[in-house]
N, C-alpha and C positions, 0 to 999 in steps of 0.2 A: 153165887148167892141165890137163894130161893126167894121168889117174890112174896111168898107167904110170910116170910120173916122180916120183910121190909116195912118201913113206915108207910102209911097210906099215901103220902104225897111224894113217893120216890120219882126220880127223873124219868122223863119220856124215853130216853135212850135205854134205861133199864127195863122198862115195859117192853120196848121193841125187841131187845135182846132175849128176854125171857119168853115173850110171846112167840118169837121165831123158833126158839129152841123147842118149845112145847109143840108147835105146829109140825116141825120137822120130825120129831120123835113119835108123835101120836097120830097125826092126821094126814100128812102130806100124801103119802103113797095111795091111800084109799080115796081121798078127795080128788086127786088128779085123775083117777080112773073113772070116778062116778059122777062128779059134779059139773064137769064141763067148765063153764065160765062164771062161777058163783063167787060170792064173797064169804069168807069165813072170819069170824071174830072170836078170838081166844081170850077168855078171862084169865089173866095170869095169877089171880088169887086162888082159884079153885080148878083151873085147867079145863073148865067146861068150854064148849064151842057152840056157836050158833051159825047157821048158814042162811043166806038170803041172796036176792038178786043184787042188792047194793049194800055197801058198808053202812050206810045210814040206817038200813033196816036190820042188819045183823048185829050191830054194836049194842043197841038197847036190849035186845033179847039175850045177849051173852052177859052183859053187865049185871042184869037182874037187880038185886039189892046192893051190889057193889058199885063203886064209882066207875063211870065210863072212862076215867083216867087210867084204870087198871086193865084196859082192854086193848088188844092188838088186833088189827085187821089186815087181811091179805086176800088177794084174789087167787082162788084155786083154779089154775088153768090146766087143761088137758095138754100134755106135751106132744101131741100128735104132729 
């Protein structure tokens, strides 16, 4: 199920699953090579991403006008 089709108050586990899928498909490979140890926040409504030193900084930037409840955050680590 695509997060864009879900009710605005869908469950956290759905946000996490959708956010992880978006991160894996669109961002992981590049971010692990270039970002080192930054936090990425993925807005599951529009698949936009924001990067910052902390999740607290990345989430508001990614959420934008959407709810912070629709944002999934992950630390992008370089697998060296």
